[in-house]
mmCIF file of the N, C-alpha and C atoms, coordinates in Angstrom:
data_MODEL
# 
_entry.id   MODEL 
# 
loop_
_atom_site.group_PDB 
_atom_site.id 
_atom_site.type_symbol 
_atom_site.label_atom_id 
_atom_site.label_alt_id 
_atom_site.label_comp_id 
_atom_site.label_asym_id 
_atom_site.label_entity_id 
_atom_site.label_seq_id 
_atom_site.pdbx_PDB_ins_code 
_atom_site.Cartn_x 
_atom_site.Cartn_y 
_atom_site.Cartn_z 
_atom_site.occupancy 
_atom_site.B_iso_or_equiv 
_atom_site.pdbx_formal_charge 
_atom_site.auth_seq_id 
_atom_site.auth_comp_id 
_atom_site.auth_asym_id 
_atom_site.auth_atom_id 
_atom_site.pdbx_PDB_model_num 
ATOM 1   N N  . MET A 1 1  ? 121.593 124.305 137.644 1.00 0.00 ? 1  MET A N  1 
ATOM 2   C CA . MET A 1 1  ? 122.222 123.136 137.740 1.00 0.00 ? 1  MET A CA 1 
ATOM 3   C C  . MET A 1 1  ? 121.426 122.291 138.886 1.00 0.00 ? 1  MET A C  1 
ATOM 4   N N  . GLY A 1 2  ? 120.856 123.090 139.791 1.00 0.00 ? 2  GLY A N  1 
ATOM 5   C CA . GLY A 1 2  ? 120.092 122.197 140.969 1.00 0.00 ? 2  GLY A CA 1 
ATOM 6   C C  . GLY A 1 2  ? 119.076 121.408 140.329 1.00 0.00 ? 2  GLY A C  1 
ATOM 7   N N  . GLU A 1 3  ? 118.336 121.847 139.295 1.00 0.00 ? 3  GLU A N  1 
ATOM 8   C CA . GLU A 1 3  ? 117.252 120.900 138.708 1.00 0.00 ? 3  GLU A CA 1 
ATOM 9   C C  . GLU A 1 3  ? 117.729 119.766 138.280 1.00 0.00 ? 3  GLU A C  1 
ATOM 10  N N  . ALA A 1 4  ? 118.917 119.784 137.524 1.00 0.00 ? 4  ALA A N  1 
ATOM 11  C CA . ALA A 1 4  ? 119.341 118.465 136.906 1.00 0.00 ? 4  ALA A CA 1 
ATOM 12  C C  . ALA A 1 4  ? 119.901 117.525 138.146 1.00 0.00 ? 4  ALA A C  1 
ATOM 13  N N  . LYS A 1 5  ? 120.400 118.155 139.077 1.00 0.00 ? 5  LYS A N  1 
ATOM 14  C CA . LYS A 1 5  ? 120.904 117.201 140.336 1.00 0.00 ? 5  LYS A CA 1 
ATOM 15  C C  . LYS A 1 5  ? 119.485 116.603 140.889 1.00 0.00 ? 5  LYS A C  1 
ATOM 16  N N  . ARG A 1 6  ? 118.655 117.334 140.999 1.00 0.00 ? 6  ARG A N  1 
ATOM 17  C CA . ARG A 1 6  ? 117.288 116.995 141.695 1.00 0.00 ? 6  ARG A CA 1 
ATOM 18  C C  . ARG A 1 6  ? 116.797 115.825 140.811 1.00 0.00 ? 6  ARG A C  1 
ATOM 19  N N  . ARG A 1 7  ? 116.708 115.989 139.422 1.00 0.00 ? 7  ARG A N  1 
ATOM 20  C CA . ARG A 1 7  ? 116.125 115.113 138.618 1.00 0.00 ? 7  ARG A CA 1 
ATOM 21  C C  . ARG A 1 7  ? 116.925 113.780 138.671 1.00 0.00 ? 7  ARG A C  1 
ATOM 22  N N  . LYS A 1 8  ? 118.076 113.966 138.612 1.00 0.00 ? 8  LYS A N  1 
ATOM 23  C CA . LYS A 1 8  ? 118.982 112.756 138.721 1.00 0.00 ? 8  LYS A CA 1 
ATOM 24  C C  . LYS A 1 8  ? 118.845 111.955 139.847 1.00 0.00 ? 8  LYS A C  1 
ATOM 25  N N  . ALA A 1 9  ? 118.701 112.639 140.992 1.00 0.00 ? 9  ALA A N  1 
ATOM 26  C CA . ALA A 1 9  ? 118.493 111.941 142.325 1.00 0.00 ? 9  ALA A CA 1 
ATOM 27  C C  . ALA A 1 9  ? 117.162 111.359 142.104 1.00 0.00 ? 9  ALA A C  1 
ATOM 28  N N  . THR A 1 10 ? 116.307 111.913 141.665 1.00 0.00 ? 10 THR A N  1 
ATOM 29  C CA . THR A 1 10 ? 114.894 111.224 141.663 1.00 0.00 ? 10 THR A CA 1 
ATOM 30  C C  . THR A 1 10 ? 114.772 110.115 140.808 1.00 0.00 ? 10 THR A C  1 
ATOM 31  N N  . LEU A 1 11 ? 115.192 110.125 139.682 1.00 0.00 ? 11 LEU A N  1 
ATOM 32  C CA . LEU A 1 11 ? 115.202 109.070 138.615 1.00 0.00 ? 11 LEU A CA 1 
ATOM 33  C C  . LEU A 1 11 ? 116.120 107.936 138.932 1.00 0.00 ? 11 LEU A C  1 
ATOM 34  N N  . GLY A 1 12 ? 117.310 108.354 139.395 1.00 0.00 ? 12 GLY A N  1 
ATOM 35  C CA . GLY A 1 12 ? 118.171 107.107 139.836 1.00 0.00 ? 12 GLY A CA 1 
ATOM 36  C C  . GLY A 1 12 ? 118.763 106.629 138.624 1.00 0.00 ? 12 GLY A C  1 
ATOM 37  N N  . GLU A 1 13 ? 118.667 105.318 138.474 1.00 0.00 ? 13 GLU A N  1 
ATOM 38  C CA . GLU A 1 13 ? 119.171 104.673 137.212 1.00 0.00 ? 13 GLU A CA 1 
ATOM 39  C C  . GLU A 1 13 ? 118.741 104.742 135.996 1.00 0.00 ? 13 GLU A C  1 
ATOM 40  N N  . LYS A 1 14 ? 117.225 105.383 135.920 1.00 0.00 ? 14 LYS A N  1 
ATOM 41  C CA . LYS A 1 14 ? 116.674 105.592 134.695 1.00 0.00 ? 14 LYS A CA 1 
ATOM 42  C C  . LYS A 1 14 ? 116.978 106.991 134.152 1.00 0.00 ? 14 LYS A C  1 
ATOM 43  N N  . TYR A 1 15 ? 117.956 107.738 134.949 1.00 0.00 ? 15 TYR A N  1 
ATOM 44  C CA . TYR A 1 15 ? 118.452 109.180 134.393 1.00 0.00 ? 15 TYR A CA 1 
ATOM 45  C C  . TYR A 1 15 ? 119.086 109.138 133.107 1.00 0.00 ? 15 TYR A C  1 
ATOM 46  N N  . GLY A 1 16 ? 118.619 109.636 131.993 1.00 0.00 ? 16 GLY A N  1 
ATOM 47  C CA . GLY A 1 16 ? 119.209 109.722 130.676 1.00 0.00 ? 16 GLY A CA 1 
ATOM 48  C C  . GLY A 1 16 ? 118.856 108.533 129.670 1.00 0.00 ? 16 GLY A C  1 
ATOM 49  N N  . GLN A 1 17 ? 118.013 107.692 130.327 1.00 0.00 ? 17 GLN A N  1 
ATOM 50  C CA . GLN A 1 17 ? 117.424 106.778 129.498 1.00 0.00 ? 17 GLN A CA 1 
ATOM 51  C C  . GLN A 1 17 ? 116.121 107.181 128.638 1.00 0.00 ? 17 GLN A C  1 
ATOM 52  N N  . GLU A 1 18 ? 115.953 106.650 127.599 1.00 0.00 ? 18 GLU A N  1 
ATOM 53  C CA . GLU A 1 18 ? 114.776 107.076 126.669 1.00 0.00 ? 18 GLU A CA 1 
ATOM 54  C C  . GLU A 1 18 ? 113.314 106.438 127.436 1.00 0.00 ? 18 GLU A C  1 
ATOM 55  N N  . ALA A 1 19 ? 112.416 107.203 127.395 1.00 0.00 ? 19 ALA A N  1 
ATOM 56  C CA . ALA A 1 19 ? 111.120 106.915 127.929 1.00 0.00 ? 19 ALA A CA 1 
ATOM 57  C C  . ALA A 1 19 ? 110.256 105.990 126.960 1.00 0.00 ? 19 ALA A C  1 
ATOM 58  N N  . ASN A 1 20 ? 109.535 104.893 127.548 1.00 0.00 ? 20 ASN A N  1 
ATOM 59  C CA . ASN A 1 20 ? 108.644 104.106 126.776 1.00 0.00 ? 20 ASN A CA 1 
ATOM 60  C C  . ASN A 1 20 ? 107.455 105.028 126.345 1.00 0.00 ? 20 ASN A C  1 
ATOM 61  N N  . ILE A 1 21 ? 106.821 104.454 125.419 1.00 0.00 ? 21 ILE A N  1 
ATOM 62  C CA . ILE A 1 21 ? 105.609 105.073 124.884 1.00 0.00 ? 21 ILE A CA 1 
ATOM 63  C C  . ILE A 1 21 ? 104.559 104.927 125.865 1.00 0.00 ? 21 ILE A C  1 
ATOM 64  N N  . PHE A 1 22 ? 104.323 103.862 126.397 1.00 0.00 ? 22 PHE A N  1 
ATOM 65  C CA . PHE A 1 22 ? 103.474 103.534 127.518 1.00 0.00 ? 22 PHE A CA 1 
ATOM 66  C C  . PHE A 1 22 ? 104.209 102.599 128.545 1.00 0.00 ? 22 PHE A C  1 
ATOM 67  N N  . PRO A 1 23 ? 103.879 102.655 129.802 1.00 0.00 ? 23 PRO A N  1 
ATOM 68  C CA . PRO A 1 23 ? 104.630 101.937 130.704 1.00 0.00 ? 23 PRO A CA 1 
ATOM 69  C C  . PRO A 1 23 ? 104.554 100.414 130.718 1.00 0.00 ? 23 PRO A C  1 
ATOM 70  N N  . TRP A 1 24 ? 103.410 99.921  130.139 1.00 0.00 ? 24 TRP A N  1 
ATOM 71  C CA . TRP A 1 24 ? 103.285 98.498  129.936 1.00 0.00 ? 24 TRP A CA 1 
ATOM 72  C C  . TRP A 1 24 ? 103.673 98.086  128.500 1.00 0.00 ? 24 TRP A C  1 
ATOM 73  N N  . LEU A 1 25 ? 104.360 98.878  127.674 1.00 0.00 ? 25 LEU A N  1 
ATOM 74  C CA . LEU A 1 25 ? 104.517 98.483  126.301 1.00 0.00 ? 25 LEU A CA 1 
ATOM 75  C C  . LEU A 1 25 ? 106.176 98.916  126.335 1.00 0.00 ? 25 LEU A C  1 
ATOM 76  N N  . PRO A 1 26 ? 106.999 97.908  125.896 1.00 0.00 ? 26 PRO A N  1 
ATOM 77  C CA . PRO A 1 26 ? 108.384 98.094  125.985 1.00 0.00 ? 26 PRO A CA 1 
ATOM 78  C C  . PRO A 1 26 ? 108.888 98.507  124.658 1.00 0.00 ? 26 PRO A C  1 
ATOM 79  N N  . ILE A 1 27 ? 108.414 99.581  124.157 1.00 0.00 ? 27 ILE A N  1 
ATOM 80  C CA . ILE A 1 27 ? 108.859 100.234 122.947 1.00 0.00 ? 27 ILE A CA 1 
ATOM 81  C C  . ILE A 1 27 ? 109.138 101.515 123.229 1.00 0.00 ? 27 ILE A C  1 
ATOM 82  N N  . THR A 1 28 ? 110.346 102.168 122.736 1.00 0.00 ? 28 THR A N  1 
ATOM 83  C CA . THR A 1 28 ? 110.663 103.629 123.172 1.00 0.00 ? 28 THR A CA 1 
ATOM 84  C C  . THR A 1 28 ? 110.061 104.345 122.061 1.00 0.00 ? 28 THR A C  1 
ATOM 85  N N  . LYS A 1 29 ? 109.994 105.836 122.466 1.00 0.00 ? 29 LYS A N  1 
ATOM 86  C CA . LYS A 1 29 ? 109.585 106.784 121.544 1.00 0.00 ? 29 LYS A CA 1 
ATOM 87  C C  . LYS A 1 29 ? 110.173 106.890 120.097 1.00 0.00 ? 29 LYS A C  1 
ATOM 88  N N  . SER A 1 30 ? 111.581 106.583 120.099 1.00 0.00 ? 30 SER A N  1 
ATOM 89  C CA . SER A 1 30 ? 112.212 106.648 118.823 1.00 0.00 ? 30 SER A CA 1 
ATOM 90  C C  . SER A 1 30 ? 112.010 105.328 118.007 1.00 0.00 ? 30 SER A C  1 
ATOM 91  N N  . GLN A 1 31 ? 111.791 104.142 118.686 1.00 0.00 ? 31 GLN A N  1 
ATOM 92  C CA . GLN A 1 31 ? 111.282 102.919 117.882 1.00 0.00 ? 31 GLN A CA 1 
ATOM 93  C C  . GLN A 1 31 ? 109.849 103.234 117.442 1.00 0.00 ? 31 GLN A C  1 
ATOM 94  N N  . GLY A 1 32 ? 109.047 103.700 118.108 1.00 0.00 ? 32 GLY A N  1 
ATOM 95  C CA . GLY A 1 32 ? 107.691 104.308 117.520 1.00 0.00 ? 32 GLY A CA 1 
ATOM 96  C C  . GLY A 1 32 ? 107.914 105.161 116.382 1.00 0.00 ? 32 GLY A C  1 
ATOM 97  N N  . GLU A 1 33 ? 108.624 105.940 116.382 1.00 0.00 ? 33 GLU A N  1 
ATOM 98  C CA . GLU A 1 33 ? 108.892 106.925 115.166 1.00 0.00 ? 33 GLU A CA 1 
ATOM 99  C C  . GLU A 1 33 ? 109.488 106.082 114.018 1.00 0.00 ? 33 GLU A C  1 
ATOM 100 N N  . GLN A 1 34 ? 110.454 105.235 114.277 1.00 0.00 ? 34 GLN A N  1 
ATOM 101 C CA . GLN A 1 34 ? 111.003 104.300 113.128 1.00 0.00 ? 34 GLN A CA 1 
ATOM 102 C C  . GLN A 1 34 ? 109.756 103.337 112.706 1.00 0.00 ? 34 GLN A C  1 
ATOM 103 N N  . PHE A 1 35 ? 108.958 103.104 113.397 1.00 0.00 ? 35 PHE A N  1 
ATOM 104 C CA . PHE A 1 35 ? 107.916 102.221 112.891 1.00 0.00 ? 35 PHE A CA 1 
ATOM 105 C C  . PHE A 1 35 ? 106.982 103.055 112.009 1.00 0.00 ? 35 PHE A C  1 
ATOM 106 N N  . VAL A 1 36 ? 106.659 104.241 112.266 1.00 0.00 ? 36 VAL A N  1 
ATOM 107 C CA . VAL A 1 36 ? 105.899 105.051 111.537 1.00 0.00 ? 36 VAL A CA 1 
ATOM 108 C C  . VAL A 1 36 ? 106.561 105.614 110.202 1.00 0.00 ? 36 VAL A C  1 
ATOM 109 N N  . GLN A 1 37 ? 107.785 105.633 110.228 1.00 0.00 ? 37 GLN A N  1 
ATOM 110 C CA . GLN A 1 37 ? 108.763 105.873 108.989 1.00 0.00 ? 37 GLN A CA 1 
ATOM 111 C C  . GLN A 1 37 ? 108.471 104.588 108.117 1.00 0.00 ? 37 GLN A C  1 
ATOM 112 N N  . TRP A 1 38 ? 108.832 103.623 108.636 1.00 0.00 ? 38 TRP A N  1 
ATOM 113 C CA . TRP A 1 38 ? 108.660 102.299 107.862 1.00 0.00 ? 38 TRP A CA 1 
ATOM 114 C C  . TRP A 1 38 ? 107.273 102.131 107.248 1.00 0.00 ? 38 TRP A C  1 
ATOM 115 N N  . THR A 1 39 ? 106.271 102.317 107.910 1.00 0.00 ? 39 THR A N  1 
ATOM 116 C CA . THR A 1 39 ? 104.912 101.895 107.397 1.00 0.00 ? 39 THR A CA 1 
ATOM 117 C C  . THR A 1 39 ? 104.615 102.951 106.471 1.00 0.00 ? 39 THR A C  1 
ATOM 118 N N  . THR A 1 40 ? 104.773 104.264 106.684 1.00 0.00 ? 40 THR A N  1 
ATOM 119 C CA . THR A 1 40 ? 104.576 105.265 105.611 1.00 0.00 ? 40 THR A CA 1 
ATOM 120 C C  . THR A 1 40 ? 105.297 105.022 104.400 1.00 0.00 ? 40 THR A C  1 
ATOM 121 N N  . LYS A 1 41 ? 106.562 104.568 104.470 1.00 0.00 ? 41 LYS A N  1 
ATOM 122 C CA . LYS A 1 41 ? 107.244 104.148 103.250 1.00 0.00 ? 41 LYS A CA 1 
ATOM 123 C C  . LYS A 1 41 ? 106.701 103.131 102.655 1.00 0.00 ? 41 LYS A C  1 
ATOM 124 N N  . GLY A 1 42 ? 106.247 101.946 103.228 1.00 0.00 ? 42 GLY A N  1 
ATOM 125 C CA . GLY A 1 42 ? 105.617 100.796 102.678 1.00 0.00 ? 42 GLY A CA 1 
ATOM 126 C C  . GLY A 1 42 ? 104.289 101.269 102.162 1.00 0.00 ? 42 GLY A C  1 
ATOM 127 N N  . ALA A 1 43 ? 103.558 102.171 102.751 1.00 0.00 ? 43 ALA A N  1 
ATOM 128 C CA . ALA A 1 43 ? 102.130 102.596 102.117 1.00 0.00 ? 43 ALA A CA 1 
ATOM 129 C C  . ALA A 1 43 ? 102.453 103.247 100.755 1.00 0.00 ? 43 ALA A C  1 
ATOM 130 N N  . TRP A 1 44 ? 103.572 104.118 100.597 1.00 0.00 ? 44 TRP A N  1 
ATOM 131 C CA . TRP A 1 44 ? 103.782 104.827 99.362  1.00 0.00 ? 44 TRP A CA 1 
ATOM 132 C C  . TRP A 1 44 ? 104.256 103.733 98.407  1.00 0.00 ? 44 TRP A C  1 
ATOM 133 N N  . ILE A 1 45 ? 105.134 102.704 98.648  1.00 0.00 ? 45 ILE A N  1 
ATOM 134 C CA . ILE A 1 45 ? 105.446 101.780 97.708  1.00 0.00 ? 45 ILE A CA 1 
ATOM 135 C C  . ILE A 1 45 ? 104.141 100.734 97.344  1.00 0.00 ? 45 ILE A C  1 
ATOM 136 N N  . GLY A 1 46 ? 103.313 100.731 98.248  1.00 0.00 ? 46 GLY A N  1 
ATOM 137 C CA . GLY A 1 46 ? 102.102 99.891  97.745  1.00 0.00 ? 46 GLY A CA 1 
ATOM 138 C C  . GLY A 1 46 ? 101.021 100.800 96.873  1.00 0.00 ? 46 GLY A C  1 
ATOM 139 N N  . ILE A 1 47 ? 101.153 102.047 97.244  1.00 0.00 ? 47 ILE A N  1 
ATOM 140 C CA . ILE A 1 47 ? 100.291 102.895 96.374  1.00 0.00 ? 47 ILE A CA 1 
ATOM 141 C C  . ILE A 1 47 ? 100.884 102.992 95.028  1.00 0.00 ? 47 ILE A C  1 
ATOM 142 N N  . ALA A 1 48 ? 102.321 103.007 94.947  1.00 0.00 ? 48 ALA A N  1 
ATOM 143 C CA . ALA A 1 48 ? 102.944 102.933 93.395  1.00 0.00 ? 48 ALA A CA 1 
ATOM 144 C C  . ALA A 1 48 ? 102.550 101.642 92.644  1.00 0.00 ? 48 ALA A C  1 
ATOM 145 N N  . PHE A 1 49 ? 102.818 100.469 93.461  1.00 0.00 ? 49 PHE A N  1 
ATOM 146 C CA . PHE A 1 49 ? 102.554 99.294  92.928  1.00 0.00 ? 49 PHE A CA 1 
ATOM 147 C C  . PHE A 1 49 ? 101.075 99.278  92.427  1.00 0.00 ? 49 PHE A C  1 
ATOM 148 N N  . LEU A 1 50 ? 100.196 99.698  93.202  1.00 0.00 ? 50 LEU A N  1 
ATOM 149 C CA . LEU A 1 50 ? 98.660  99.667  92.734  1.00 0.00 ? 50 LEU A CA 1 
ATOM 150 C C  . LEU A 1 50 ? 98.628  100.596 91.328  1.00 0.00 ? 50 LEU A C  1 
ATOM 151 N N  . VAL A 1 51 ? 99.187  101.633 91.351  1.00 0.00 ? 51 VAL A N  1 
ATOM 152 C CA . VAL A 1 51 ? 99.084  102.549 90.114  1.00 0.00 ? 51 VAL A CA 1 
ATOM 153 C C  . VAL A 1 51 ? 99.579  101.822 89.109  1.00 0.00 ? 51 VAL A C  1 
ATOM 154 N N  . VAL A 1 52 ? 100.769 101.206 89.139  1.00 0.00 ? 52 VAL A N  1 
ATOM 155 C CA . VAL A 1 52 ? 101.308 100.452 87.908  1.00 0.00 ? 52 VAL A CA 1 
ATOM 156 C C  . VAL A 1 52 ? 100.584 99.441  87.553  1.00 0.00 ? 52 VAL A C  1 
ATOM 157 N N  . TYR A 1 53 ? 100.002 98.689  88.572  1.00 0.00 ? 53 TYR A N  1 
ATOM 158 C CA . TYR A 1 53 ? 99.126  97.469  88.272  1.00 0.00 ? 53 TYR A CA 1 
ATOM 159 C C  . TYR A 1 53 ? 97.935  98.069  87.387  1.00 0.00 ? 53 TYR A C  1 
ATOM 160 N N  . TRP A 1 54 ? 97.315  98.931  88.059  1.00 0.00 ? 54 TRP A N  1 
ATOM 161 C CA . TRP A 1 54 ? 96.158  99.661  87.255  1.00 0.00 ? 54 TRP A CA 1 
ATOM 162 C C  . TRP A 1 54 ? 96.435  99.822  85.813  1.00 0.00 ? 54 TRP A C  1 
ATOM 163 N N  . LEU A 1 55 ? 97.492  100.843 85.688  1.00 0.00 ? 55 LEU A N  1 
ATOM 164 C CA . LEU A 1 55 ? 97.868  101.139 84.414  1.00 0.00 ? 55 LEU A CA 1 
ATOM 165 C C  . LEU A 1 55 ? 98.140  99.898  83.384  1.00 0.00 ? 55 LEU A C  1 
ATOM 166 N N  . THR A 1 56 ? 98.790  99.016  83.892  1.00 0.00 ? 56 THR A N  1 
ATOM 167 C CA . THR A 1 56 ? 99.071  97.786  83.142  1.00 0.00 ? 56 THR A CA 1 
ATOM 168 C C  . THR A 1 56 ? 97.809  97.170  82.704  1.00 0.00 ? 56 THR A C  1 
ATOM 169 N N  . ILE A 1 57 ? 96.683  96.950  83.567  1.00 0.00 ? 57 ILE A N  1 
ATOM 170 C CA . ILE A 1 57 ? 95.301  96.290  83.254  1.00 0.00 ? 57 ILE A CA 1 
ATOM 171 C C  . ILE A 1 57 ? 94.520  97.325  82.430  1.00 0.00 ? 57 ILE A C  1 
ATOM 172 N N  . ARG A 1 58 ? 94.580  98.548  82.630  1.00 0.00 ? 58 ARG A N  1 
ATOM 173 C CA . ARG A 1 58 ? 93.776  99.495  81.948  1.00 0.00 ? 58 ARG A CA 1 
ATOM 174 C C  . ARG A 1 58 ? 94.179  99.926  80.543  1.00 0.00 ? 58 ARG A C  1 
ATOM 175 N N  . LEU A 1 59 ? 95.640  100.111 80.402  1.00 0.00 ? 59 LEU A N  1 
ATOM 176 C CA . LEU A 1 59 ? 96.051  100.557 79.149  1.00 0.00 ? 59 LEU A CA 1 
ATOM 177 C C  . LEU A 1 59 ? 96.800  99.560  78.384  1.00 0.00 ? 59 LEU A C  1 
ATOM 178 N N  . ILE A 1 60 ? 97.594  98.746  79.009  1.00 0.00 ? 60 ILE A N  1 
ATOM 179 C CA . ILE A 1 60 ? 98.384  97.775  78.258  1.00 0.00 ? 60 ILE A CA 1 
ATOM 180 C C  . ILE A 1 60 ? 97.615  96.564  77.925  1.00 0.00 ? 60 ILE A C  1 
ATOM 181 N N  . GLY A 1 61 ? 96.752  96.243  78.988  1.00 0.00 ? 61 GLY A N  1 
ATOM 182 C CA . GLY A 1 61 ? 96.136  94.775  78.804  1.00 0.00 ? 61 GLY A CA 1 
ATOM 183 C C  . GLY A 1 61 ? 95.296  94.738  77.669  1.00 0.00 ? 61 GLY A C  1 
ATOM 184 N N  . PRO A 1 62 ? 94.386  95.731  77.309  1.00 0.00 ? 62 PRO A N  1 
ATOM 185 C CA . PRO A 1 62 ? 93.544  95.834  76.154  1.00 0.00 ? 62 PRO A CA 1 
ATOM 186 C C  . PRO A 1 62 ? 94.105  95.586  74.604  1.00 0.00 ? 62 PRO A C  1 
ATOM 187 N N  . THR A 1 63 ? 95.445  96.364  74.711  1.00 0.00 ? 63 THR A N  1 
ATOM 188 C CA . THR A 1 63 ? 96.240  96.134  73.413  1.00 0.00 ? 63 THR A CA 1 
ATOM 189 C C  . THR A 1 63 ? 96.611  94.769  73.072  1.00 0.00 ? 63 THR A C  1 
ATOM 190 N N  . PHE A 1 64 ? 96.709  94.036  73.985  1.00 0.00 ? 64 PHE A N  1 
ATOM 191 C CA . PHE A 1 64 ? 97.216  92.507  73.788  1.00 0.00 ? 64 PHE A CA 1 
ATOM 192 C C  . PHE A 1 64 ? 95.951  91.654  73.627  1.00 0.00 ? 64 PHE A C  1 
ATOM 193 N N  . GLY A 1 65 ? 94.780  92.269  73.998  1.00 0.00 ? 65 GLY A N  1 
ATOM 194 C CA . GLY A 1 65 ? 93.690  91.387  74.012  1.00 0.00 ? 65 GLY A CA 1 
ATOM 195 C C  . GLY A 1 65 ? 93.332  90.644  75.200  1.00 0.00 ? 65 GLY A C  1 
ATOM 196 N N  . TRP A 1 66 ? 93.806  90.984  76.295  1.00 0.00 ? 66 TRP A N  1 
ATOM 197 C CA . TRP A 1 66 ? 93.675  90.179  77.593  1.00 0.00 ? 66 TRP A CA 1 
ATOM 198 C C  . TRP A 1 66 ? 92.158  90.556  78.182  1.00 0.00 ? 66 TRP A C  1 
ATOM 199 N N  . TRP A 1 67 ? 91.660  91.793  77.815  1.00 0.00 ? 67 TRP A N  1 
ATOM 200 C CA . TRP A 1 67 ? 90.468  92.210  78.331  1.00 0.00 ? 67 TRP A CA 1 
ATOM 201 C C  . TRP A 1 67 ? 89.527  92.567  77.086  1.00 0.00 ? 67 TRP A C  1 
ATOM 202 N N  . GLN A 1 68 ? 88.764  91.725  76.627  1.00 0.00 ? 68 GLN A N  1 
ATOM 203 C CA . GLN A 1 68 ? 87.979  92.020  75.522  1.00 0.00 ? 68 GLN A CA 1 
ATOM 204 C C  . GLN A 1 68 ? 86.381  92.136  75.835  1.00 0.00 ? 68 GLN A C  1 
ATOM 205 N N  . VAL A 1 69 ? 85.921  93.207  75.463  1.00 0.00 ? 69 VAL A N  1 
ATOM 206 C CA . VAL A 1 69 ? 84.453  93.493  75.871  1.00 0.00 ? 69 VAL A CA 1 
ATOM 207 C C  . VAL A 1 69 ? 83.580  93.390  74.494  1.00 0.00 ? 69 VAL A C  1 
ATOM 208 N N  . ASN A 1 70 ? 82.744  92.325  74.446  1.00 0.00 ? 70 ASN A N  1 
ATOM 209 C CA . ASN A 1 70 ? 82.061  92.011  73.271  1.00 0.00 ? 70 ASN A CA 1 
ATOM 210 C C  . ASN A 1 70 ? 80.604  92.597  73.370  1.00 0.00 ? 70 ASN A C  1 
# 
């Protein structure tokens, strides 16, 4: 318990608050993790859209005559 009291006395008002990623960047570590989760999910949605688009152009398009090679 002495270590916790010493840490609380050293940090003062910042005791128990979440730390920033960098001192000059006002983003906490949990906000950084949320950003990574959102961008990862967005990347997977983009990949799925690209696959659907590619399948549409490659397989469905020629059956309707959109892409004819002479």
